[in-house]
PDB file of the backbone (N, CA, C, O) and the ligand in Angstrom, with CONECT records:
HET     ZN  A 101       1
ATOM      1  N   UNK A   1       0.768  -1.181  -0.056  1.00  0.00           N
ATOM      2  CA  UNK A   1       0.017   0.085  -0.068  1.00  0.00           C
ATOM      3  C   UNK A   1       0.778   1.468  -0.089  1.00  0.00           C
ATOM      4  O   UNK A   1       1.791   1.637   0.591  1.00  0.00           O
ATOM      5  N   UNK A   2       0.290   2.367  -0.833  1.00  0.00           N
ATOM      6  CA  UNK A   2       1.258   3.411  -0.717  1.00  0.00           C
ATOM      7  C   UNK A   2       0.368   4.570   0.035  1.00  0.00           C
ATOM      8  O   UNK A   2      -0.820   4.419   0.320  1.00  0.00           O
ATOM      9  N   UNK A   3       1.074   5.653   0.287  1.00  0.00           N
ATOM     10  CA  UNK A   3       0.342   6.696   1.032  1.00  0.00           C
ATOM     11  C   UNK A   3      -0.537   7.767   0.347  1.00  0.00           C
ATOM     12  O   UNK A   3      -1.233   8.614   0.907  1.00  0.00           O
ATOM     13  N   UNK A   4      -0.376   7.572  -0.902  1.00  0.00           N
ATOM     14  CA  UNK A   4      -0.683   8.423  -2.055  1.00  0.00           C
ATOM     15  C   UNK A   4      -2.213   8.547  -1.667  1.00  0.00           C
ATOM     16  O   UNK A   4      -2.595   9.643  -1.257  1.00  0.00           O
ATOM     17  N   UNK A   5      -3.050   7.582  -1.758  1.00  0.00           N
ATOM     18  CA  UNK A   5      -4.639   7.793  -1.772  1.00  0.00           C
ATOM     19  C   UNK A   5      -5.157   8.465  -0.523  1.00  0.00           C
ATOM     20  O   UNK A   5      -6.183   9.145  -0.544  1.00  0.00           O
ATOM     21  N   UNK A   6      -4.292   8.228   0.784  1.00  0.00           N
ATOM     22  CA  UNK A   6      -4.596   8.553   2.159  1.00  0.00           C
ATOM     23  C   UNK A   6      -4.453  10.143   2.160  1.00  0.00           C
ATOM     24  O   UNK A   6      -5.094  10.843   2.944  1.00  0.00           O
ATOM     25  N   UNK A   7      -3.577  10.646   1.238  1.00  0.00           N
ATOM     26  CA  UNK A   7      -3.383  12.057   1.395  1.00  0.00           C
ATOM     27  C   UNK A   7      -3.668  12.683   0.124  1.00  0.00           C
ATOM     28  O   UNK A   7      -2.726  13.129  -0.530  1.00  0.00           O
ATOM     29  N   UNK A   8      -4.944  12.777  -0.338  1.00  0.00           N
ATOM     30  CA  UNK A   8      -5.192  13.404  -1.797  1.00  0.00           C
ATOM     31  C   UNK A   8      -5.036  14.962  -1.695  1.00  0.00           C
ATOM     32  O   UNK A   8      -5.493  15.511  -0.693  1.00  0.00           O
ATOM     33  N   UNK A   9      -4.520  15.591  -2.512  1.00  0.00           N
ATOM     34  CA  UNK A   9      -4.186  17.064  -2.637  1.00  0.00           C
ATOM     35  C   UNK A   9      -4.612  17.690  -3.747  1.00  0.00           C
ATOM     36  O   UNK A   9      -4.531  18.916  -3.809  1.00  0.00           O
ATOM     37  N   UNK A  10      -5.089  17.002  -4.712  1.00  0.00           N
ATOM     38  CA  UNK A  10      -5.643  17.498  -5.809  1.00  0.00           C
ATOM     39  C   UNK A  10      -7.193  17.510  -5.781  1.00  0.00           C
ATOM     40  O   UNK A  10      -7.920  16.611  -5.360  1.00  0.00           O
ATOM     41  N   UNK A  11      -7.599  18.830  -6.368  1.00  0.00           N
ATOM     42  CA  UNK A  11      -9.329  19.069  -6.058  1.00  0.00           C
ATOM     43  C   UNK A  11      -9.618  19.080  -7.524  1.00  0.00           C
ATOM     44  O   UNK A  11      -8.789  18.829  -8.400  1.00  0.00           O
ATOM     45  N   UNK A  12     -11.193  19.478  -7.756  1.00  0.00           N
ATOM     46  CA  UNK A  12     -11.731  19.711  -8.829  1.00  0.00           C
ATOM     47  C   UNK A  12     -11.102  21.091  -9.451  1.00  0.00           C
ATOM     48  O   UNK A  12     -11.052  21.327 -10.658  1.00  0.00           O
ATOM     49  N   UNK A  13     -10.683  21.863  -8.530  1.00  0.00           N
ATOM     50  CA  UNK A  13     -10.123  23.252  -9.259  1.00  0.00           C
ATOM     51  C   UNK A  13      -8.655  23.202  -9.565  1.00  0.00           C
ATOM     52  O   UNK A  13      -8.065  24.250  -9.827  1.00  0.00           O
ATOM     53  N   UNK A  14      -8.020  22.034  -9.548  1.00  0.00           N
ATOM     54  CA  UNK A  14      -6.637  21.633 -10.059  1.00  0.00           C
ATOM     55  C   UNK A  14      -6.846  21.322 -11.554  1.00  0.00           C
ATOM     56  O   UNK A  14      -7.508  20.328 -11.856  1.00  0.00           O
ATOM     57  N   UNK A  15      -6.406  21.984 -12.348  1.00  0.00           N
ATOM     58  CA  UNK A  15      -6.536  21.662 -14.012  1.00  0.00           C
ATOM     59  C   UNK A  15      -5.181  21.320 -14.443  1.00  0.00           C
ATOM     60  O   UNK A  15      -4.139  21.766 -13.962  1.00  0.00           O
ATOM     61  N   UNK A  16      -5.328  20.314 -15.592  1.00  0.00           N
ATOM     62  CA  UNK A  16      -4.197  19.756 -16.465  1.00  0.00           C
ATOM     63  C   UNK A  16      -3.770  21.142 -17.124  1.00  0.00           C
ATOM     64  O   UNK A  16      -4.529  22.003 -17.568  1.00  0.00           O
ATOM     65  N   UNK A  17      -2.249  21.159 -17.082  1.00  0.00           N
ATOM     66  CA  UNK A  17      -1.533  22.472 -17.847  1.00  0.00           C
ATOM     67  C   UNK A  17      -1.695  22.125 -19.258  1.00  0.00           C
ATOM     68  O   UNK A  17      -1.372  23.098 -19.940  1.00  0.00           O
ATOM     69  N   UNK A  18      -2.079  21.093 -19.999  1.00  0.00           N
ATOM     70  CA  UNK A  18      -2.061  20.976 -21.216  1.00  0.00           C
ATOM     71  C   UNK A  18      -3.506  21.204 -21.793  1.00  0.00           C
ATOM     72  O   UNK A  18      -3.609  21.828 -22.849  1.00  0.00           O
ATOM     73  N   UNK A  19      -4.533  20.770 -21.210  1.00  0.00           N
ATOM     74  CA  UNK A  19      -5.746  20.749 -21.738  1.00  0.00           C
ATOM     75  C   UNK A  19      -6.974  21.364 -20.856  1.00  0.00           C
ATOM     76  O   UNK A  19      -8.118  21.491 -21.291  1.00  0.00           O
ATOM     77  N   UNK A  20      -6.565  21.707 -19.603  1.00  0.00           N
ATOM     78  CA  UNK A  20      -7.456  22.291 -18.940  1.00  0.00           C
ATOM     79  C   UNK A  20      -8.819  21.265 -18.253  1.00  0.00           C
ATOM     80  O   UNK A  20      -9.898  21.636 -17.793  1.00  0.00           O
ATOM     81  N   UNK A  21      -8.330  20.063 -18.385  1.00  0.00           N
ATOM     82  CA  UNK A  21      -9.419  19.116 -17.625  1.00  0.00           C
ATOM     83  C   UNK A  21      -8.704  18.771 -16.239  1.00  0.00           C
ATOM     84  O   UNK A  21      -7.507  18.987 -16.052  1.00  0.00           O
ATOM     85  N   UNK A  22      -9.539  18.224 -15.308  1.00  0.00           N
ATOM     86  CA  UNK A  22      -9.288  18.095 -14.031  1.00  0.00           C
ATOM     87  C   UNK A  22      -8.075  17.601 -13.858  1.00  0.00           C
ATOM     88  O   UNK A  22      -7.839  16.761 -14.727  1.00  0.00           O
ATOM     89  N   UNK A  23      -7.139  17.766 -13.063  1.00  0.00           N
ATOM     90  CA  UNK A  23      -5.660  17.202 -12.761  1.00  0.00           C
ATOM     91  C   UNK A  23      -5.796  16.089 -11.892  1.00  0.00           C
ATOM     92  O   UNK A  23      -6.678  16.137 -11.034  1.00  0.00           O
ATOM     93  N   UNK A  24      -5.180  15.258 -11.965  1.00  0.00           N
ATOM     94  CA  UNK A  24      -5.041  13.840 -11.160  1.00  0.00           C
ATOM     95  C   UNK A  24      -3.662  13.601 -10.874  1.00  0.00           C
ATOM     96  O   UNK A  24      -3.406  12.804  -9.972  1.00  0.00           O
ATOM     97  N   UNK A  25      -2.631  14.220 -11.558  1.00  0.00           N
ATOM     98  CA  UNK A  25      -1.144  14.151 -11.180  1.00  0.00           C
ATOM     99  C   UNK A  25      -0.549  15.300 -11.132  1.00  0.00           C
ATOM    100  O   UNK A  25      -0.719  16.150 -12.005  1.00  0.00           O
ATOM    101  N   UNK A  26       0.277  15.477 -10.033  1.00  0.00           N
ATOM    102  CA  UNK A  26       0.997  16.655  -9.634  1.00  0.00           C
ATOM    103  C   UNK A  26       2.574  16.337  -9.837  1.00  0.00           C
ATOM    104  O   UNK A  26       3.099  15.299  -9.435  1.00  0.00           O
ATOM    105  N   UNK A  27       3.213  17.314 -10.476  1.00  0.00           N
ATOM    106  CA  UNK A  27       4.644  16.836 -10.683  1.00  0.00           C
ATOM    107  C   UNK A  27       5.339  18.188 -10.310  1.00  0.00           C
ATOM    108  O   UNK A  27       4.952  19.328 -10.567  1.00  0.00           O
ATOM    109  N   UNK A  28       6.623  17.721  -9.545  1.00  0.00           N
ATOM    110  CA  UNK A  28       7.572  18.799  -8.965  1.00  0.00           C
ATOM    111  C   UNK A  28       8.762  18.351  -9.725  1.00  0.00           C
ATOM    112  O   UNK A  28       9.350  17.271  -9.659  1.00  0.00           O
ATOM    113  N   UNK A  29       9.017  19.453 -10.505  1.00  0.00           N
ATOM    114  CA  UNK A  29      10.589  19.216 -11.231  1.00  0.00           C
ATOM    115  C   UNK A  29      11.788  19.313 -10.388  1.00  0.00           C
ATOM    116  O   UNK A  29      11.889  20.317  -9.683  1.00  0.00           O
ATOM    117  N   UNK A  30      12.843  18.296 -10.349  1.00  0.00           N
ATOM    118  CA  UNK A  30      13.855  18.179  -9.572  1.00  0.00           C
ATOM    119  C   UNK A  30      14.730  19.316  -9.649  1.00  0.00           C
ATOM    120  O   UNK A  30      15.109  19.887  -8.626  1.00  0.00           O
ATOM    121  N   UNK A  31      15.136  19.746 -11.013  1.00  0.00           N
ATOM    122  CA  UNK A  31      15.926  20.956 -11.465  1.00  0.00           C
ATOM    123  C   UNK A  31      15.657  22.114 -10.913  1.00  0.00           C
ATOM    124  O   UNK A  31      16.380  22.700 -10.107  1.00  0.00           O
ATOM    125  N   UNK A  32      14.285  22.589 -11.460  1.00  0.00           N
ATOM    126  CA  UNK A  32      13.762  23.978 -11.059  1.00  0.00           C
ATOM    127  C   UNK A  32      12.732  24.289 -10.017  1.00  0.00           C
ATOM    128  O   UNK A  32      12.340  25.416  -9.716  1.00  0.00           O
ATOM    129  N   UNK A  33      12.331  23.106  -9.485  1.00  0.00           N
ATOM    130  CA  UNK A  33      11.353  22.999  -8.331  1.00  0.00           C
ATOM    131  C   UNK A  33       9.772  23.409  -9.125  1.00  0.00           C
ATOM    132  O   UNK A  33       8.738  23.498  -8.463  1.00  0.00           O
ATOM    133  N   UNK A  34       9.813  23.603 -10.447  1.00  0.00           N
ATOM    134  CA  UNK A  34       8.390  24.085 -10.911  1.00  0.00           C
ATOM    135  C   UNK A  34       7.419  23.131 -10.750  1.00  0.00           C
ATOM    136  O   UNK A  34       7.762  21.964 -10.941  1.00  0.00           O
ATOM    137  N   UNK A  35       6.313  23.356 -10.450  1.00  0.00           N
ATOM    138  CA  UNK A  35       5.124  22.495 -10.668  1.00  0.00           C
ATOM    139  C   UNK A  35       4.439  22.558 -11.689  1.00  0.00           C
ATOM    140  O   UNK A  35       4.243  23.563 -12.373  1.00  0.00           O
ATOM    141  N   UNK A  36       3.869  21.066 -11.923  1.00  0.00           N
ATOM    142  CA  UNK A  36       3.161  20.990 -13.124  1.00  0.00           C
ATOM    143  C   UNK A  36       1.963  20.036 -12.753  1.00  0.00           C
ATOM    144  O   UNK A  36       2.152  19.259 -11.817  1.00  0.00           O
ATOM    145  N   UNK A  37       0.786  20.023 -13.382  1.00  0.00           N
ATOM    146  CA  UNK A  37      -0.412  19.571 -13.187  1.00  0.00           C
ATOM    147  C   UNK A  37      -0.840  18.896 -14.496  1.00  0.00           C
ATOM    148  O   UNK A  37      -0.692  19.497 -15.560  1.00  0.00           O
ATOM    149  N   UNK A  38      -1.430  17.516 -14.442  1.00  0.00           N
ATOM    150  CA  UNK A  38      -1.772  16.988 -15.696  1.00  0.00           C
ATOM    151  C   UNK A  38      -3.030  16.078 -15.427  1.00  0.00           C
ATOM    152  O   UNK A  38      -3.055  15.488 -14.346  1.00  0.00           O
ATOM    153  N   UNK A  39      -3.975  15.924 -16.223  1.00  0.00           N
ATOM    154  CA  UNK A  39      -4.914  15.044 -16.288  1.00  0.00           C
ATOM    155  C   UNK A  39      -4.229  13.565 -16.598  1.00  0.00           C
ATOM    156  O   UNK A  39      -3.118  13.356 -17.086  1.00  0.00           O
ATOM    157  N   UNK A  40      -5.120  12.704 -16.215  1.00  0.00           N
ATOM    158  CA  UNK A  40      -4.854  11.505 -16.431  1.00  0.00           C
ATOM    159  C   UNK A  40      -4.133  11.261 -17.946  1.00  0.00           C
ATOM    160  O   UNK A  40      -3.068  10.655 -18.071  1.00  0.00           O
ATOM    161  N   UNK A  41      -4.863  11.811 -19.019  1.00  0.00           N
ATOM    162  CA  UNK A  41      -4.332  11.169 -20.040  1.00  0.00           C
ATOM    163  C   UNK A  41      -2.925  11.886 -20.540  1.00  0.00           C
ATOM    164  O   UNK A  41      -2.088  11.364 -21.276  1.00  0.00           O
ATOM    165  N   UNK A  42      -2.866  13.321 -19.912  1.00  0.00           N
ATOM    166  CA  UNK A  42      -1.637  13.951 -20.557  1.00  0.00           C
ATOM    167  C   UNK A  42      -0.338  13.272 -19.382  1.00  0.00           C
ATOM    168  O   UNK A  42       0.831  13.122 -19.740  1.00  0.00           O
ATOM    169  N   UNK A  43      -0.751  12.992 -18.230  1.00  0.00           N
ATOM    170  CA  UNK A  43       0.097  12.372 -17.315  1.00  0.00           C
ATOM    171  C   UNK A  43       0.719  11.266 -17.950  1.00  0.00           C
ATOM    172  O   UNK A  43       1.944  11.267 -18.074  1.00  0.00           O
ATOM    173  N   UNK A  44      -0.030  10.237 -18.406  1.00  0.00           N
ATOM    174  CA  UNK A  44       0.277   9.194 -19.317  1.00  0.00           C
ATOM    175  C   UNK A  44       1.363   9.627 -20.593  1.00  0.00           C
ATOM    176  O   UNK A  44       2.392   9.013 -20.874  1.00  0.00           O
ATOM    177  N   UNK A  45       0.880  10.751 -21.221  1.00  0.00           N
ATOM    178  CA  UNK A  45       1.600  11.107 -22.426  1.00  0.00           C
ATOM    179  C   UNK A  45       3.044  11.631 -22.067  1.00  0.00           C
ATOM    180  O   UNK A  45       4.028  11.316 -22.736  1.00  0.00           O
ATOM    181  N   UNK A  46       3.105  12.508 -20.888  1.00  0.00           N
ATOM    182  CA  UNK A  46       4.410  12.792 -20.546  1.00  0.00           C
ATOM    183  C   UNK A  46       5.068  12.138 -19.590  1.00  0.00           C
ATOM    184  O   UNK A  46       6.128  12.602 -19.169  1.00  0.00           O
ATOM    185  N   UNK A  47       4.573  11.010 -19.116  1.00  0.00           N
ATOM    186  CA  UNK A  47       5.358  10.141 -18.039  1.00  0.00           C
ATOM    187  C   UNK A  47       6.815   9.775 -18.440  1.00  0.00           C
ATOM    188  O   UNK A  47       7.786   9.932 -17.701  1.00  0.00           O
ATOM    189  N   UNK A  48       6.843   9.378 -19.427  1.00  0.00           N
ATOM    190  CA  UNK A  48       8.343   8.739 -19.931  1.00  0.00           C
ATOM    191  C   UNK A  48       9.390   9.817 -19.979  1.00  0.00           C
ATOM    192  O   UNK A  48      10.577   9.600 -19.735  1.00  0.00           O
ATOM    193  N   UNK A  49       8.884  11.015 -20.313  1.00  0.00           N
ATOM    194  CA  UNK A  49       9.882  12.354 -20.348  1.00  0.00           C
ATOM    195  C   UNK A  49       9.909  12.749 -19.098  1.00  0.00           C
ATOM    196  O   UNK A  49      11.038  12.653 -18.618  1.00  0.00           O
ATOM    197  N   UNK A  50       8.941  13.242 -18.229  1.00  0.00           N
ATOM    198  CA  UNK A  50       9.026  13.819 -17.064  1.00  0.00           C
ATOM    199  C   UNK A  50       9.470  13.087 -15.827  1.00  0.00           C
ATOM    200  O   UNK A  50      10.269  13.561 -15.019  1.00  0.00           O
ATOM    201  N   UNK A  51       9.013  12.129 -15.745  1.00  0.00           N
ATOM    202  CA  UNK A  51       9.185  11.169 -14.654  1.00  0.00           C
ATOM    203  C   UNK A  51      10.726  11.066 -14.120  1.00  0.00           C
ATOM    204  O   UNK A  51      10.898  11.093 -12.901  1.00  0.00           O
ATOM    205  N   UNK A  52      11.620  10.975 -14.811  1.00  0.00           N
ATOM    206  CA  UNK A  52      13.045  10.892 -14.544  1.00  0.00           C
ATOM    207  C   UNK A  52      13.545  12.227 -14.033  1.00  0.00           C
ATOM    208  O   UNK A  52      14.519  12.323 -13.287  1.00  0.00           O
ATOM    209  N   UNK A  53      12.797  13.298 -14.490  1.00  0.00           N
ATOM    210  CA  UNK A  53      13.440  14.551 -14.099  1.00  0.00           C
ATOM    211  C   UNK A  53      12.465  15.074 -12.908  1.00  0.00           C
ATOM    212  O   UNK A  53      12.487  16.266 -12.600  1.00  0.00           O
ATOM    213  N   UNK A  54      11.578  14.122 -12.224  1.00  0.00           N
ATOM    214  CA  UNK A  54      10.590  14.870 -11.186  1.00  0.00           C
ATOM    215  C   UNK A  54      11.273  14.238  -9.860  1.00  0.00           C
ATOM    216  O   UNK A  54      11.719  13.106  -9.672  1.00  0.00           O
ATOM    217  N   UNK A  55      11.192  15.489  -8.910  1.00  0.00           N
ATOM    218  CA  UNK A  55      11.443  15.008  -7.577  1.00  0.00           C
ATOM    219  C   UNK A  55      10.102  14.503  -6.836  1.00  0.00           C
ATOM    220  O   UNK A  55      10.091  13.919  -5.752  1.00  0.00           O
ATOM    221  N   UNK A  56       9.069  14.805  -7.546  1.00  0.00           N
ATOM    222  CA  UNK A  56       7.650  14.486  -6.940  1.00  0.00           C
ATOM    223  C   UNK A  56       6.679  13.943  -8.057  1.00  0.00           C
ATOM    224  O   UNK A  56       6.352  14.652  -9.008  1.00  0.00           O
ATOM    225  N   UNK A  57       6.265  12.735  -7.905  1.00  0.00           N
ATOM    226  CA  UNK A  57       5.016  12.280  -9.041  1.00  0.00           C
ATOM    227  C   UNK A  57       4.037  11.764  -7.970  1.00  0.00           C
ATOM    228  O   UNK A  57       4.040  10.700  -7.351  1.00  0.00           O
ATOM    229  N   UNK A  58       3.275  12.721  -7.929  1.00  0.00           N
ATOM    230  CA  UNK A  58       1.913  12.603  -6.987  1.00  0.00           C
ATOM    231  C   UNK A  58       0.922  12.111  -7.953  1.00  0.00           C
ATOM    232  O   UNK A  58       0.574  12.910  -8.822  1.00  0.00           O
ATOM    233  N   UNK A  59       0.380  10.880  -7.955  1.00  0.00           N
ATOM    234  CA  UNK A  59      -0.457  10.302  -8.890  1.00  0.00           C
ATOM    235  C   UNK A  59      -1.992   9.888  -8.255  1.00  0.00           C
ATOM    236  O   UNK A  59      -2.051   8.911  -7.509  1.00  0.00           O
ATOM    237  N   UNK A  60      -2.975  10.503  -8.509  1.00  0.00           N
ATOM    238  CA  UNK A  60      -4.246  10.059  -7.924  1.00  0.00           C
ATOM    239  C   UNK A  60      -5.051   9.602  -8.934  1.00  0.00           C
ATOM    240  O   UNK A  60      -6.275   9.618  -8.803  1.00  0.00           O
ATOM    241  N   UNK A  61      -4.458   9.154 -10.032  1.00  0.00           N
ATOM    242  CA  UNK A  61      -5.417   8.611 -11.203  1.00  0.00           C
ATOM    243  C   UNK A  61      -6.323   7.565 -10.918  1.00  0.00           C
ATOM    244  O   UNK A  61      -7.406   7.384 -11.474  1.00  0.00           O
ATOM    245  N   UNK A  62      -5.703   6.735  -9.815  1.00  0.00           N
ATOM    246  CA  UNK A  62      -6.620   5.858  -9.375  1.00  0.00           C
ATOM    247  C   UNK A  62      -7.984   5.987  -8.616  1.00  0.00           C
ATOM    248  O   UNK A  62      -8.706   5.074  -8.215  1.00  0.00           O
ATOM    249  N   UNK A  63      -8.156   7.291  -8.521  1.00  0.00           N
ATOM    250  CA  UNK A  63      -9.277   7.817  -7.914  1.00  0.00           C
ATOM    251  C   UNK A  63     -10.596   7.805  -9.122  1.00  0.00           C
ATOM    252  O   UNK A  63     -11.803   7.833  -8.882  1.00  0.00           O
ATOM    253  N   UNK A  64      -9.923   7.754 -10.448  1.00  0.00           N
ATOM    254  CA  UNK A  64     -10.857   7.672 -11.457  1.00  0.00           C
ATOM    255  C   UNK A  64     -11.527   6.506 -11.576  1.00  0.00           C
ATOM    256  O   UNK A  64     -12.662   6.481 -12.051  1.00  0.00           O
ATOM    257  N   UNK A  65     -10.839   5.325 -11.122  1.00  0.00           N
ATOM    258  CA  UNK A  65     -11.604   3.990 -11.146  1.00  0.00           C
ATOM    259  C   UNK A  65     -12.160   3.448  -9.794  1.00  0.00           C
ATOM    260  O   UNK A  65     -12.536   2.304  -9.536  1.00  0.00           O
ATOM    261  N   UNK A  66     -12.118   4.552  -8.994  1.00  0.00           N
ATOM    262  CA  UNK A  66     -12.630   4.238  -7.613  1.00  0.00           C
ATOM    263  C   UNK A  66     -13.741   5.233  -7.007  1.00  0.00           C
ATOM    264  O   UNK A  66     -13.575   6.354  -6.527  1.00  0.00           O
ATOM    265  N   UNK A  67     -15.085   4.386  -7.194  1.00  0.00           N
ATOM    266  CA  UNK A  67     -16.258   5.357  -7.156  1.00  0.00           C
ATOM    267  C   UNK A  67     -16.287   5.969  -5.777  1.00  0.00           C
ATOM    268  O   UNK A  67     -16.785   7.079  -5.584  1.00  0.00           O
ATOM    269  N   UNK A  68     -15.621   5.063  -4.587  1.00  0.00           N
ATOM    270  CA  UNK A  68     -15.951   5.499  -3.324  1.00  0.00           C
ATOM    271  C   UNK A  68     -15.230   6.824  -3.122  1.00  0.00           C
ATOM    272  O   UNK A  68     -15.779   7.847  -2.715  1.00  0.00           O
ATOM    273  N   UNK A  69     -13.877   6.699  -3.463  1.00  0.00           N
ATOM    274  CA  UNK A  69     -13.103   8.055  -3.396  1.00  0.00           C
ATOM    275  C   UNK A  69     -13.703   9.176  -4.299  1.00  0.00           C
ATOM    276  O   UNK A  69     -13.607  10.327  -3.872  1.00  0.00           O
ATOM    277  N   UNK A  70     -14.241   8.991  -5.362  1.00  0.00           N
ATOM    278  CA  UNK A  70     -14.978  10.221  -6.150  1.00  0.00           C
ATOM    279  C   UNK A  70     -16.139  10.586  -5.294  1.00  0.00           C
ATOM    280  O   UNK A  70     -16.492  11.764  -5.227  1.00  0.00           O
ATOM    281  N   UNK A  71     -16.777   9.615  -4.610  1.00  0.00           N
ATOM    282  CA  UNK A  71     -18.077  10.060  -3.812  1.00  0.00           C
ATOM    283  C   UNK A  71     -17.735  11.031  -2.865  1.00  0.00           C
ATOM    284  O   UNK A  71     -18.546  11.849  -2.431  1.00  0.00           O
ATOM    285  N   UNK A  72     -16.495  10.965  -2.511  1.00  0.00           N
ATOM    286  CA  UNK A  72     -16.090  11.865  -1.045  1.00  0.00           C
ATOM    287  C   UNK A  72     -15.787  13.072  -1.609  1.00  0.00           C
ATOM    288  O   UNK A  72     -15.549  13.939  -0.768  1.00  0.00           O
ATOM    289  N   UNK A  73     -15.721  13.399  -2.673  1.00  0.00           N
ATOM    290  CA  UNK A  73     -15.374  15.118  -3.007  1.00  0.00           C
ATOM    291  C   UNK A  73     -16.420  15.833  -2.685  1.00  0.00           C
ATOM    292  O   UNK A  73     -16.401  17.055  -2.834  1.00  0.00           O
TER     293      UNK A  73
HETATM  294 ZN    ZN A 101      -4.824  17.128 -20.145  1.00  0.00          ZN2+
END
């Protein structure tokens, strides 16, 4: 088990930097400290490029397939 789901930090007001959809992944870049947020689709699209550069890869995409977690919003 990971702690990610016990500590959700992304909400409906957090938006994908690419398309404006609701963000489910928050990334902090190791070099710049800059933050990026992505929807599930774009997180997958950029993961192979950005994940090696990220100091934080906070992934809440599992909430998309967990109706209990979604209902708690
Ligand atoms: Zn997106």
